[in-house]
ChimeraX commands (.cxc) that place a marker at each C-alpha (Angstrom):
marker #1 position 63.85,-69.06,36.04 radius 0.5
marker #1 position 60.67,-71.25,35.72 radius 0.5
marker #1 position 57.58,-69.85,37.49 radius 0.5
marker #1 position 55.39,-72.22,39.46 radius 0.5
marker #1 position 51.61,-71.85,39.92 radius 0.5
marker #1 position 50.39,-72.40,43.50 radius 0.5
marker #1 position 48.12,-75.36,43.97 radius 0.5
marker #1 position 45.54,-73.15,45.71 radius 0.5
marker #1 position 44.90,-71.11,42.65 radius 0.5
marker #1 position 44.48,-74.13,40.42 radius 0.5
marker #1 position 41.86,-75.67,42.68 radius 0.5
marker #1 position 40.02,-72.41,43.22 radius 0.5
marker #1 position 39.84,-71.76,39.47 radius 0.5
marker #1 position 38.07,-75.02,38.80 radius 0.5
marker #1 position 35.52,-74.25,41.49 radius 0.5
marker #1 position 34.89,-70.79,40.05 radius 0.5
marker #1 position 34.20,-72.16,36.57 radius 0.5
marker #1 position 31.74,-74.66,38.01 radius 0.5
marker #1 position 29.80,-71.97,39.94 radius 0.5
marker #1 position 29.58,-69.64,36.92 radius 0.5
marker #1 position 28.10,-72.37,34.76 radius 0.5
marker #1 position 25.58,-73.19,37.45 radius 0.5
marker #1 position 24.41,-69.53,37.69 radius 0.5
marker #1 position 24.01,-69.20,33.93 radius 0.5
marker #1 position 21.90,-72.36,33.75 radius 0.5
marker #1 position 19.60,-71.10,36.50 radius 0.5
marker #1 position 19.15,-67.65,34.89 radius 0.5
marker #1 position 18.42,-68.85,31.36 radius 0.5
marker #1 position 14.63,-69.11,31.80 radius 0.5
marker #1 position 14.48,-65.64,33.43 radius 0.5
marker #1 position 16.46,-63.98,30.61 radius 0.5
marker #1 position 14.17,-65.62,28.06 radius 0.5
marker #1 position 11.14,-63.94,29.68 radius 0.5
marker #1 position 9.82,-66.87,31.66 radius 0.5
marker #1 position 8.56,-66.00,35.12 radius 0.5
marker #1 position 8.11,-62.19,34.52 radius 0.5
marker #1 position 5.25,-60.06,33.09 radius 0.5
marker #1 position 5.07,-59.75,29.30 radius 0.5
marker #1 position 6.23,-56.36,27.92 radius 0.5
marker #1 position 3.88,-54.16,25.86 radius 0.5
marker #1 position 4.90,-53.69,22.26 radius 0.5
marker #1 position 4.08,-50.12,21.03 radius 0.5
marker #1 position 1.65,-50.02,18.11 radius 0.5
marker #1 position -0.05,-47.24,16.09 radius 0.5
marker #1 position -3.06,-47.51,18.39 radius 0.5
marker #1 position -1.12,-46.43,21.47 radius 0.5
marker #1 position -1.92,-43.18,23.23 radius 0.5
marker #1 position 1.00,-41.15,21.98 radius 0.5
marker #1 position 0.20,-41.99,18.38 radius 0.5
marker #1 position -3.54,-41.21,18.36 radius 0.5
marker #1 position -4.10,-38.42,20.90 radius 0.5
marker #1 position -3.66,-34.99,19.22 radius 0.5
marker #1 position -1.71,-32.20,20.87 radius 0.5
marker #1 position -3.83,-29.50,22.52 radius 0.5
marker #1 position -4.51,-26.66,20.09 radius 0.5
marker #1 position -3.08,-23.32,21.13 radius 0.5
marker #1 position -4.58,-20.50,19.12 radius 0.5
marker #1 position -1.97,-18.78,17.06 radius 0.5
marker #1 position 0.69,-21.42,17.72 radius 0.5
marker #1 position -0.51,-24.84,16.57 radius 0.5
marker #1 position -2.74,-25.28,13.51 radius 0.5
marker #1 position -5.70,-27.57,13.49 radius 0.5
marker #1 position -5.33,-30.95,11.75 radius 0.5
marker #1 position -7.66,-29.74,8.99 radius 0.5
marker #1 position -5.54,-26.67,8.38 radius 0.5
marker #1 position -2.37,-28.75,8.40 radius 0.5
marker #1 position -3.80,-31.13,5.83 radius 0.5
marker #1 position -4.58,-28.21,3.53 radius 0.5
marker #1 position -1.46,-26.18,4.14 radius 0.5
marker #1 position 0.81,-27.94,1.65 radius 0.5
marker #1 position 1.43,-25.32,-1.03 radius 0.5
marker #1 position 1.18,-26.21,-4.68 radius 0.5
marker #1 position 4.20,-25.00,-6.60 radius 0.5
marker #1 position 3.21,-22.35,-9.10 radius 0.5
marker #1 position 5.18,-20.40,-11.63 radius 0.5
marker #1 position 4.48,-16.68,-11.26 radius 0.5
marker #1 position 5.41,-14.54,-14.23 radius 0.5
marker #1 position 7.54,-11.53,-13.48 radius 0.5
marker #1 position 5.39,-8.38,-13.25 radius 0.5
marker #1 position 5.61,-5.83,-16.02 radius 0.5
marker #1 position 5.75,-2.38,-14.49 radius 0.5
marker #1 position 3.81,0.41,-16.16 radius 0.5
marker #1 position 5.24,3.87,-15.53 radius 0.5
marker #1 position 2.95,5.99,-13.39 radius 0.5
marker #1 position 0.86,8.19,-15.64 radius 0.5
marker #1 position 1.75,6.26,-18.79 radius 0.5
marker #1 position -1.91,5.90,-19.72 radius 0.5
marker #1 position -2.30,9.68,-19.82 radius 0.5
marker #1 position 0.88,10.13,-21.87 radius 0.5
marker #1 position -0.33,7.57,-24.38 radius 0.5
marker #1 position -3.49,9.63,-24.89 radius 0.5
marker #1 position -1.76,13.01,-25.04 radius 0.5
marker #1 position 2.01,12.55,-25.43 radius 0.5
marker #1 position 4.22,15.62,-24.96 radius 0.5
marker #1 position 5.80,16.83,-28.23 radius 0.5
marker #1 position 9.36,16.58,-26.87 radius 0.5
marker #1 position 11.69,14.03,-25.25 radius 0.5
marker #1 position 10.94,14.19,-21.54 radius 0.5
marker #1 position 13.92,15.20,-19.40 radius 0.5
marker #1 position 13.28,15.87,-15.72 radius 0.5
marker #1 position 16.94,16.14,-14.75 radius 0.5
marker #1 position 18.06,19.20,-16.70 radius 0.5
marker #1 position 17.74,22.82,-15.59 radius 0.5
marker #1 position 14.67,23.50,-17.71 radius 0.5
marker #1 position 11.09,22.82,-16.68 radius 0.5
marker #1 position 9.24,23.00,-19.99 radius 0.5
marker #1 position 10.39,19.49,-21.04 radius 0.5
marker #1 position 9.84,17.91,-17.61 radius 0.5
marker #1 position 10.36,18.68,-13.94 radius 0.5
marker #1 position 10.24,16.86,-10.62 radius 0.5
marker #1 position 7.79,17.63,-7.82 radius 0.5
marker #1 position 9.36,17.22,-4.36 radius 0.5
marker #1 position 5.91,17.06,-2.70 radius 0.5
marker #1 position 5.18,13.84,-4.63 radius 0.5
marker #1 position 8.45,11.97,-4.02 radius 0.5
marker #1 position 10.17,13.63,-6.95 radius 0.5
marker #1 position 7.59,12.51,-9.51 radius 0.5
marker #1 position 8.56,13.54,-13.03 radius 0.5
marker #1 position 5.87,15.69,-14.65 radius 0.5
marker #1 position 6.60,15.53,-18.40 radius 0.5
marker #1 position 6.13,19.23,-19.07 radius 0.5
marker #1 position 4.25,22.41,-18.26 radius 0.5
marker #1 position 0.50,22.35,-18.80 radius 0.5
marker #1 position -1.19,24.87,-21.04 radius 0.5
marker #1 position -3.03,27.78,-19.52 radius 0.5
marker #1 position -6.35,26.37,-20.73 radius 0.5
marker #1 position -5.63,23.03,-19.04 radius 0.5
marker #1 position -4.73,24.74,-15.77 radius 0.5
marker #1 position -7.92,26.82,-15.79 radius 0.5
marker #1 position -10.39,24.41,-17.37 radius 0.5
marker #1 position -13.94,24.34,-16.03 radius 0.5
marker #1 position -15.24,20.90,-15.16 radius 0.5
marker #1 position -18.54,19.36,-16.25 radius 0.5
marker #1 position -21.43,19.78,-13.84 radius 0.5
marker #1 position -21.30,16.17,-12.57 radius 0.5
marker #1 position -18.26,13.94,-12.03 radius 0.5
marker #1 position -16.55,11.72,-9.46 radius 0.5
marker #1 position -13.05,10.96,-8.18 radius 0.5
marker #1 position -10.93,10.82,-5.04 radius 0.5
marker #1 position -11.69,12.90,-1.94 radius 0.5
marker #1 position -9.01,14.21,0.41 radius 0.5
marker #1 position -8.80,16.77,3.22 radius 0.5
marker #1 position -6.53,19.60,4.30 radius 0.5
marker #1 position -4.45,19.75,7.44 radius 0.5
marker #1 position -5.65,21.78,10.45 radius 0.5
marker #1 position -6.39,25.50,9.89 radius 0.5
marker #1 position -5.46,25.55,6.17 radius 0.5
marker #1 position -9.01,25.58,4.84 radius 0.5
marker #1 position -10.14,28.00,7.55 radius 0.5
marker #1 position -7.58,30.51,6.29 radius 0.5
marker #1 position -8.88,30.18,2.74 radius 0.5
marker #1 position -12.50,30.47,3.91 radius 0.5
marker #1 position -11.74,33.65,5.83 radius 0.5
marker #1 position -9.96,35.13,2.82 radius 0.5
marker #1 position -12.90,34.28,0.54 radius 0.5
marker #1 position -15.44,35.57,3.07 radius 0.5
marker #1 position -17.42,32.33,3.37 radius 0.5
marker #1 position -18.68,30.63,6.49 radius 0.5
marker #1 position -16.21,28.22,8.07 radius 0.5
marker #1 position -16.88,24.60,7.29 radius 0.5
marker #1 position -18.30,25.39,3.85 radius 0.5
marker #1 position -15.08,25.80,1.85 radius 0.5
marker #1 position -13.78,23.24,-0.61 radius 0.5
marker #1 position -10.83,23.02,-3.01 radius 0.5
marker #1 position -10.97,21.66,-6.56 radius 0.5
marker #1 position -7.95,20.83,-8.66 radius 0.5
marker #1 position -8.07,23.63,-11.25 radius 0.5
marker #1 position -8.34,27.34,-10.60 radius 0.5
marker #1 position -11.05,27.77,-13.21 radius 0.5
marker #1 position -13.56,26.48,-10.65 radius 0.5
marker #1 position -12.96,29.18,-8.03 radius 0.5
marker #1 position -16.18,30.58,-6.53 radius 0.5
marker #1 position -18.46,27.78,-7.78 radius 0.5
marker #1 position -21.05,26.07,-5.58 radius 0.5
marker #1 position -20.35,22.39,-4.97 radius 0.5
marker #1 position -22.27,19.46,-3.51 radius 0.5
marker #1 position -20.47,16.29,-2.37 radius 0.5
marker #1 position -21.69,12.76,-1.76 radius 0.5
marker #1 position -20.03,9.53,-0.71 radius 0.5
marker #1 position -21.84,6.76,-2.65 radius 0.5
marker #1 position -24.60,5.33,-0.51 radius 0.5
marker #1 position -24.87,8.45,1.65 radius 0.5
marker #1 position -26.77,11.72,1.40 radius 0.5
marker #1 position -25.50,14.79,-0.43 radius 0.5
marker #1 position -23.62,17.37,1.63 radius 0.5
marker #1 position -23.40,21.07,0.89 radius 0.5
marker #1 position -23.51,23.58,-0.38 radius 0.5
marker #1 position -19.75,24.19,-0.39 radius 0.5
marker #1 position -17.95,27.06,-2.07 radius 0.5
marker #1 position -14.70,26.60,-4.01 radius 0.5
marker #1 position -12.18,28.77,-2.16 radius 0.5
marker #1 position -8.91,27.14,-3.25 radius 0.5
marker #1 position -7.34,25.24,-6.14 radius 0.5
marker #1 position -4.29,23.08,-6.78 radius 0.5
marker #1 position -0.83,24.46,-7.56 radius 0.5
marker #1 position -0.08,24.41,-11.31 radius 0.5
marker #1 position 2.96,22.18,-10.74 radius 0.5
marker #1 position 0.74,19.62,-8.96 radius 0.5
marker #1 position -2.22,19.51,-11.34 radius 0.5
marker #1 position -1.07,16.72,-13.66 radius 0.5
marker #1 position -0.12,14.39,-10.81 radius 0.5
marker #1 position -3.23,15.15,-8.73 radius 0.5
marker #1 position -5.71,14.65,-11.57 radius 0.5
marker #1 position -4.14,12.06,-13.89 radius 0.5
marker #1 position -2.30,9.98,-11.29 radius 0.5
marker #1 position -4.16,10.38,-7.99 radius 0.5
marker #1 position -7.60,10.93,-9.51 radius 0.5
marker #1 position -8.15,13.73,-6.99 radius 0.5
marker #1 position -11.25,15.87,-7.47 radius 0.5
marker #1 position -11.92,17.67,-4.19 radius 0.5
marker #1 position -10.43,18.47,-0.80 radius 0.5
marker #1 position -12.41,19.52,2.26 radius 0.5
marker #1 position -11.24,21.21,5.43 radius 0.5
marker #1 position -9.70,19.30,8.31 radius 0.5
marker #1 position -12.71,19.74,10.61 radius 0.5
marker #1 position -15.19,18.65,7.93 radius 0.5
marker #1 position -13.01,15.66,7.11 radius 0.5
marker #1 position -12.80,14.51,10.72 radius 0.5
marker #1 position -16.56,14.69,11.18 radius 0.5
marker #1 position -17.34,13.17,7.78 radius 0.5
marker #1 position -14.69,11.55,5.56 radius 0.5
marker #1 position -11.03,12.65,5.72 radius 0.5
marker #1 position -10.39,10.60,2.57 radius 0.5
marker #1 position -12.40,8.42,0.23 radius 0.5
marker #1 position -11.64,6.51,-2.94 radius 0.5
marker #1 position -14.74,8.00,-4.52 radius 0.5
marker #1 position -16.85,11.08,-3.99 radius 0.5
marker #1 position -19.61,12.27,-6.30 radius 0.5
marker #1 position -19.56,15.96,-7.16 radius 0.5
marker #1 position -22.29,18.23,-8.39 radius 0.5
marker #1 position -21.50,21.78,-9.54 radius 0.5
marker #1 position -24.28,24.32,-9.12 radius 0.5
marker #1 position -27.77,23.72,-7.82 radius 0.5
marker #1 position -28.85,20.85,-5.61 radius 0.5
marker #1 position -28.32,17.59,-7.52 radius 0.5
marker #1 position -31.32,15.80,-8.92 radius 0.5
marker #1 position -32.19,12.15,-8.49 radius 0.5
marker #1 position -30.83,11.27,-11.96 radius 0.5
marker #1 position -27.23,12.32,-11.25 radius 0.5
marker #1 position -24.94,10.65,-13.79 radius 0.5
marker #1 position -21.33,11.81,-13.48 radius 0.5
marker #1 position -18.20,10.49,-15.20 radius 0.5
marker #1 position -14.69,9.89,-13.95 radius 0.5
marker #1 position -13.01,13.31,-13.88 radius 0.5
marker #1 position -9.48,11.99,-14.54 radius 0.5
marker #1 position -10.56,10.29,-17.75 radius 0.5
marker #1 position -12.51,13.34,-18.90 radius 0.5
marker #1 position -9.61,15.68,-18.07 radius 0.5
marker #1 position -7.00,13.65,-19.95 radius 0.5
marker #1 position -9.16,13.17,-23.04 radius 0.5
marker #1 position -10.80,16.60,-23.16 radius 0.5
marker #1 position -8.56,19.09,-21.36 radius 0.5
marker #1 position -4.93,17.90,-21.24 radius 0.5
marker #1 position -2.56,19.95,-23.39 radius 0.5
marker #1 position 1.11,20.86,-23.08 radius 0.5
marker #1 position 2.41,24.42,-23.21 radius 0.5
marker #1 position 5.03,24.32,-25.94 radius 0.5
marker #1 position 5.36,28.11,-25.96 radius 0.5
marker #1 position 6.80,28.14,-22.44 radius 0.5
marker #1 position 10.09,26.74,-23.73 radius 0.5
marker #1 position 10.88,30.11,-25.30 radius 0.5
marker #1 position 10.35,31.85,-21.96 radius 0.5
marker #1 position 11.99,29.36,-19.63 radius 0.5
marker #1 position 14.92,30.99,-17.89 radius 0.5
marker #1 position 16.05,31.97,-14.42 radius 0.5
marker #1 position 15.49,35.45,-13.02 radius 0.5
marker #1 position 18.26,36.90,-10.85 radius 0.5
marker #1 position 16.81,39.50,-8.53 radius 0.5
marker #1 position 18.63,42.56,-7.21 radius 0.5
marker #1 position 19.14,40.88,-3.83 radius 0.5
marker #1 position 20.98,38.01,-5.50 radius 0.5
marker #1 position 18.20,35.41,-5.21 radius 0.5
marker #1 position 17.41,33.28,-8.27 radius 0.5
marker #1 position 13.84,32.41,-9.24 radius 0.5
marker #1 position 12.82,29.92,-11.92 radius 0.5
marker #1 position 10.58,31.25,-14.64 radius 0.5
marker #1 position 7.85,30.37,-15.36 radius 0.5
marker #1 position 7.09,29.69,-11.71 radius 0.5
marker #1 position 6.30,26.07,-10.92 radius 0.5
marker #1 position 4.61,26.64,-7.56 radius 0.5
marker link #1:1,2 radius 0.2
marker link #1:2,3 radius 0.2
marker link #1:3,4 radius 0.2
marker link #1:4,5 radius 0.2
marker link #1:5,6 radius 0.2
marker link #1:6,7 radius 0.2
marker link #1:7,8 radius 0.2
marker link #1:8,9 radius 0.2
marker link #1:9,10 radius 0.2
marker link #1:10,11 radius 0.2
marker link #1:11,12 radius 0.2
marker link #1:12,13 radius 0.2
marker link #1:13,14 radius 0.2
marker link #1:14,15 radius 0.2
marker link #1:15,16 radius 0.2
marker link #1:16,17 radius 0.2
marker link #1:17,18 radius 0.2
marker link #1:18,19 radius 0.2
marker link #1:19,20 radius 0.2
marker link #1:20,21 radius 0.2
marker link #1:21,22 radius 0.2
marker link #1:22,23 radius 0.2
marker link #1:23,24 radius 0.2
marker link #1:24,25 radius 0.2
marker link #1:25,26 radius 0.2
marker link #1:26,27 radius 0.2
marker link #1:27,28 radius 0.2
marker link #1:28,29 radius 0.2
marker link #1:29,30 radius 0.2
marker link #1:30,31 radius 0.2
marker link #1:31,32 radius 0.2
marker link #1:32,33 radius 0.2
marker link #1:33,34 radius 0.2
marker link #1:34,35 radius 0.2
marker link #1:35,36 radius 0.2
marker link #1:36,37 radius 0.2
marker link #1:37,38 radius 0.2
marker link #1:38,39 radius 0.2
marker link #1:39,40 radius 0.2
marker link #1:40,41 radius 0.2
marker link #1:41,42 radius 0.2
marker link #1:42,43 radius 0.2
marker link #1:43,44 radius 0.2
marker link #1:44,45 radius 0.2
marker link #1:45,46 radius 0.2
marker link #1:46,47 radius 0.2
marker link #1:47,48 radius 0.2
marker link #1:48,49 radius 0.2
marker link #1:49,50 radius 0.2
marker link #1:50,51 radius 0.2
marker link #1:51,52 radius 0.2
marker link #1:52,53 radius 0.2
marker link #1:53,54 radius 0.2
marker link #1:54,55 radius 0.2
marker link #1:55,56 radius 0.2
marker link #1:56,57 radius 0.2
marker link #1:57,58 radius 0.2
marker link #1:58,59 radius 0.2
marker link #1:59,60 radius 0.2
marker link #1:60,61 radius 0.2
marker link #1:61,62 radius 0.2
marker link #1:62,63 radius 0.2
marker link #1:63,64 radius 0.2
marker link #1:64,65 radius 0.2
marker link #1:65,66 radius 0.2
marker link #1:66,67 radius 0.2
marker link #1:67,68 radius 0.2
marker link #1:68,69 radius 0.2
marker link #1:69,70 radius 0.2
marker link #1:70,71 radius 0.2
marker link #1:71,72 radius 0.2
marker link #1:72,73 radius 0.2
marker link #1:73,74 radius 0.2
marker link #1:74,75 radius 0.2
marker link #1:75,76 radius 0.2
marker link #1:76,77 radius 0.2
marker link #1:77,78 radius 0.2
marker link #1:78,79 radius 0.2
marker link #1:79,80 radius 0.2
marker link #1:80,81 radius 0.2
marker link #1:81,82 radius 0.2
marker link #1:82,83 radius 0.2
marker link #1:83,84 radius 0.2
marker link #1:84,85 radius 0.2
marker link #1:85,86 radius 0.2
marker link #1:86,87 radius 0.2
marker link #1:87,88 radius 0.2
marker link #1:88,89 radius 0.2
marker link #1:89,90 radius 0.2
marker link #1:90,91 radius 0.2
marker link #1:91,92 radius 0.2
marker link #1:92,93 radius 0.2
marker link #1:93,94 radius 0.2
marker link #1:94,95 radius 0.2
marker link #1:95,96 radius 0.2
marker link #1:96,97 radius 0.2
marker link #1:97,98 radius 0.2
marker link #1:98,99 radius 0.2
marker link #1:99,100 radius 0.2
marker link #1:100,101 radius 0.2
marker link #1:101,102 radius 0.2
marker link #1:102,103 radius 0.2
marker link #1:103,104 radius 0.2
marker link #1:104,105 radius 0.2
marker link #1:105,106 radius 0.2
marker link #1:106,107 radius 0.2
marker link #1:107,108 radius 0.2
marker link #1:108,109 radius 0.2
marker link #1:109,110 radius 0.2
marker link #1:110,111 radius 0.2
marker link #1:111,112 radius 0.2
marker link #1:112,113 radius 0.2
marker link #1:113,114 radius 0.2
marker link #1:114,115 radius 0.2
marker link #1:115,116 radius 0.2
marker link #1:116,117 radius 0.2
marker link #1:117,118 radius 0.2
marker link #1:118,119 radius 0.2
marker link #1:119,120 radius 0.2
marker link #1:120,121 radius 0.2
marker link #1:121,122 radius 0.2
marker link #1:122,123 radius 0.2
marker link #1:123,124 radius 0.2
marker link #1:124,125 radius 0.2
marker link #1:125,126 radius 0.2
marker link #1:126,127 radius 0.2
marker link #1:127,128 radius 0.2
marker link #1:128,129 radius 0.2
marker link #1:129,130 radius 0.2
marker link #1:130,131 radius 0.2
marker link #1:131,132 radius 0.2
marker link #1:132,133 radius 0.2
marker link #1:133,134 radius 0.2
marker link #1:134,135 radius 0.2
marker link #1:135,136 radius 0.2
marker link #1:136,137 radius 0.2
marker link #1:137,138 radius 0.2
marker link #1:138,139 radius 0.2
marker link #1:139,140 radius 0.2
marker link #1:140,141 radius 0.2
marker link #1:141,142 radius 0.2
marker link #1:142,143 radius 0.2
marker link #1:143,144 radius 0.2
marker link #1:144,145 radius 0.2
marker link #1:145,146 radius 0.2
marker link #1:146,147 radius 0.2
marker link #1:147,148 radius 0.2
marker link #1:148,149 radius 0.2
marker link #1:149,150 radius 0.2
marker link #1:150,151 radius 0.2
marker link #1:151,152 radius 0.2
marker link #1:152,153 radius 0.2
marker link #1:153,154 radius 0.2
marker link #1:154,155 radius 0.2
marker link #1:155,156 radius 0.2
marker link #1:156,157 radius 0.2
marker link #1:157,158 radius 0.2
marker link #1:158,159 radius 0.2
marker link #1:159,160 radius 0.2
marker link #1:160,161 radius 0.2
marker link #1:161,162 radius 0.2
marker link #1:162,163 radius 0.2
marker link #1:163,164 radius 0.2
marker link #1:164,165 radius 0.2
marker link #1:165,166 radius 0.2
marker link #1:166,167 radius 0.2
marker link #1:167,168 radius 0.2
marker link #1:168,169 radius 0.2
marker link #1:169,170 radius 0.2
marker link #1:170,171 radius 0.2
marker link #1:171,172 radius 0.2
marker link #1:172,173 radius 0.2
marker link #1:173,174 radius 0.2
marker link #1:174,175 radius 0.2
marker link #1:175,176 radius 0.2
marker link #1:176,177 radius 0.2
marker link #1:177,178 radius 0.2
marker link #1:178,179 radius 0.2
marker link #1:179,180 radius 0.2
marker link #1:180,181 radius 0.2
marker link #1:181,182 radius 0.2
marker link #1:182,183 radius 0.2
marker link #1:183,184 radius 0.2
marker link #1:184,185 radius 0.2
marker link #1:185,186 radius 0.2
marker link #1:186,187 radius 0.2
marker link #1:187,188 radius 0.2
marker link #1:188,189 radius 0.2
marker link #1:189,190 radius 0.2
marker link #1:190,191 radius 0.2
marker link #1:191,192 radius 0.2
marker link #1:192,193 radius 0.2
marker link #1:193,194 radius 0.2
marker link #1:194,195 radius 0.2
marker link #1:195,196 radius 0.2
marker link #1:196,197 radius 0.2
marker link #1:197,198 radius 0.2
marker link #1:198,199 radius 0.2
marker link #1:199,200 radius 0.2
marker link #1:200,201 radius 0.2
marker link #1:201,202 radius 0.2
marker link #1:202,203 radius 0.2
marker link #1:203,204 radius 0.2
marker link #1:204,205 radius 0.2
marker link #1:205,206 radius 0.2
marker link #1:206,207 radius 0.2
marker link #1:207,208 radius 0.2
marker link #1:208,209 radius 0.2
marker link #1:209,210 radius 0.2
marker link #1:210,211 radius 0.2
marker link #1:211,212 radius 0.2
marker link #1:212,213 radius 0.2
marker link #1:213,214 radius 0.2
marker link #1:214,215 radius 0.2
marker link #1:215,216 radius 0.2
marker link #1:216,217 radius 0.2
marker link #1:217,218 radius 0.2
marker link #1:218,219 radius 0.2
marker link #1:219,220 radius 0.2
marker link #1:220,221 radius 0.2
marker link #1:221,222 radius 0.2
marker link #1:222,223 radius 0.2
marker link #1:223,224 radius 0.2
marker link #1:224,225 radius 0.2
marker link #1:225,226 radius 0.2
marker link #1:226,227 radius 0.2
marker link #1:227,228 radius 0.2
marker link #1:228,229 radius 0.2
marker link #1:229,230 radius 0.2
marker link #1:230,231 radius 0.2
marker link #1:231,232 radius 0.2
marker link #1:232,233 radius 0.2
marker link #1:233,234 radius 0.2
marker link #1:234,235 radius 0.2
marker link #1:235,236 radius 0.2
marker link #1:236,237 radius 0.2
marker link #1:237,238 radius 0.2
marker link #1:238,239 radius 0.2
marker link #1:239,240 radius 0.2
marker link #1:240,241 radius 0.2
marker link #1:241,242 radius 0.2
marker link #1:242,243 radius 0.2
marker link #1:243,244 radius 0.2
marker link #1:244,245 radius 0.2
marker link #1:245,246 radius 0.2
marker link #1:246,247 radius 0.2
marker link #1:247,248 radius 0.2
marker link #1:248,249 radius 0.2
marker link #1:249,250 radius 0.2
marker link #1:250,251 radius 0.2
marker link #1:251,252 radius 0.2
marker link #1:252,253 radius 0.2
marker link #1:253,254 radius 0.2
marker link #1:254,255 radius 0.2
marker link #1:255,256 radius 0.2
marker link #1:256,257 radius 0.2
marker link #1:257,258 radius 0.2
marker link #1:258,259 radius 0.2
marker link #1:259,260 radius 0.2
marker link #1:260,261 radius 0.2
marker link #1:261,262 radius 0.2
marker link #1:262,263 radius 0.2
marker link #1:263,264 radius 0.2
marker link #1:264,265 radius 0.2
marker link #1:265,266 radius 0.2
marker link #1:266,267 radius 0.2
marker link #1:267,268 radius 0.2
marker link #1:268,269 radius 0.2
marker link #1:269,270 radius 0.2
marker link #1:270,271 radius 0.2
marker link #1:271,272 radius 0.2
marker link #1:272,273 radius 0.2
marker link #1:273,274 radius 0.2
marker link #1:274,275 radius 0.2
marker link #1:275,276 radius 0.2
marker link #1:276,277 radius 0.2
marker link #1:277,278 radius 0.2
marker link #1:278,279 radius 0.2
marker link #1:279,280 radius 0.2
view
């Protein structure tokens, strides 16, 4: 069936078209910007482009720091690690292949007190009991509480005057100590020495020369990268000591090759087993 459009709709549609055209003509100048304030076009001179952010210490760097913070790519060569103590072994190499993981100690052993460091063999008796030159320098350390006091009481010296050197050949000697730039302190008396198993590491690796008691260390220097040492009488103004570690390696270091014939374990009557020669 044919649909018929009412006459009302046809007339109203023509009127609507006419009104829409009239509105668009009247709004054209307004849409083009005529009759309203001109809009600001942002430029590089506007506030948000030129005003720096407030600097907050530790959070925002200064403009100068930012300008210099661009890293320059560099090629860093991979480090070549030198085994600890290698310099000493190059001067006085042990006459055997070092093996710290077998049951024998004469060809190498590990020291638990120094993170399992591998000492390449047992030192000769002369090396362990060598007497030092009268003037030298090296690293200073200090004992824990009460340890030095016990050694002082056993040696019969006044508390606060005991000192330990790294070899037992220095027991009983008079010692003066000085941190460079300070006055000499002393006299001290050598009342203790290092354990034979520790000597190589302490001298050749750590550069240790002397240890003072805990109380003396707390009131003076508990540790220092360098301390000057004078053995004997009060040091003169022309003190001229050498590095003890270098002297010890070049002049005193020797390996005990005869110990290999004696190295064995001792089983006691109570069933306990003790390594021989003793390493502590």
